[in-house]
N, C-alpha and C positions, 0 to 999 in steps of 0.2 A: 773484136774482143781479144784481149791478150791471153796467152797460154796460162798465165798465173790465175787469171779470173776463172777459166774453165776448171782448173784443178780445185779451186776453193768451192765452187758450186756443184761439183760432181757428187752424186749420192754416194753414201758410205754406210754399210751395214755396221751397226754398233752392238747388236746382240741378235742372237738367233736361237730361240728356245723351243724344244718340243713341248707340245701339250698332250699329255697322256690321259685317256679316259680311264677312270678306275671305279671299281665297285665299292671298295672300302678305303676311304680317304686316309683314315688313321693308320691302317696297315701299310699303305703305300708310303706315307710320310716316314714311318718307322724304318722301312727298308732303305729308302734313299738317304735317310739321316744316319742310321746305325751301320749299314753296310758300305755305302759309297761316300759318306762324309758330308753330305749336303746339310746346310743349315736352313731352317724354316722359321718365318715369322708367324704371326697369328693367321688362321685360315679366314677366308672371306665367306661369311654366311654359312659356314660349315660344309661348303661344297667345293672350295677352290683353294689351292695352296701353291706357293712358289718357293722352291728351294734354290739355294746358290752355293756354288763351290768354285773356287779358283777363277772367278769372273764369268762363270757360265751358269745358266739357270735351267730349271726344269719346272714346267707348270703341270699340276695335277688337278683334274676336274672330275668330280664324282658324277658319273654318267654311265649308263649301261653300254656294253659292247657285246657282240655275239661270240658265243663259245665256239661256233663253227669257224669263224675267222681266226681266232687265236689258235685252234688246233691246226688249221691249214698253214698258218705262218710257221708254226713250230716244226711241223713235219718237213717243211721245205727250207728250213733255216732262213726264212725271210727276216731280215733284221729290222728292228724298230728304231734302234739308235746305235750309232758307231761313235765311240769315244776314243780319241787319240790321247795317249798319256806318255809321260816320262816316268819310268820305274814300273813297268808293267809286271815284272816278277813280284815285286813287293805288294802291289795292289791285288794281284792274283792270290798270293798267300794270305792277305788280309780277308779277302772275300771267302776263301775256303774256311779260314778260322772262324768267321762270323756265321757260317752255315748257309751261305748263298747257294742256290741251285746252279751248279756248273753243268751247262749243256755241252760244252766243248772245252776240254782242258787246254791250258796254255801250250802253244806249239808254233814253230815257225811256219810261215806261209810261203807259197810259191812267188808271191809278189813282194817279198822283202820285209814283212812285218812279223811280229810275234803277237798272236791274238788268242783271246779266249772269249767264250760266250757264257753269259749268265742269264737267268730268267728271273724277273721280279715277281712278287706275289700275284700280280695281275695277269701274268702270262706274257709280258713284253720281253722281247729278246734284245739283250744289249751286248754288242760286241765291243771288247776293249782291247786296244792294240797299241804297239810301239813300233816305230820304224827301226829296223835292225841296223840300218846304215844312214843315220841322220847326217844331213849335209851342213 
C-alpha cells in the first residue's frame, strides 16, 4: 500500500462536542446563546438542543445530575470545558457585562495563557483562555 493511500484512509476527527446534562433546557440555551454567542435550532422533543459557534458545537440534554457532584467539582475547580479563544480580554468583558458568574477573574497563568473561569446556570465550570505567546 502506498503512503498516499494510508493518509487518505486514516481516521480524522471532524467535530468534538461536549454533552452537558441540564435541569432546565431553556435556561441553559439562554446562557449559551446570550452570554457565549452560540446559535440554536429547534430543540428535539423538548429535551435536547445543539448550539454552534465558530465551527464548534455544544449539546445540551435535559437530564438530572447530582448536586453533590457539582459542589465537589466547583470546590476543587474541576473544569467541565476548556475553550481556547482569540480575544480573551474582549470575551471576558462581554461575559462580565452580560452578568455571567465569574469564578476566577482573567489573569495570566504559569503555563503561558490568560484564563478566566465562568459558571453556567447548571453549575458547569468553563475555563476560557488565550495563549499569551501564539506561535
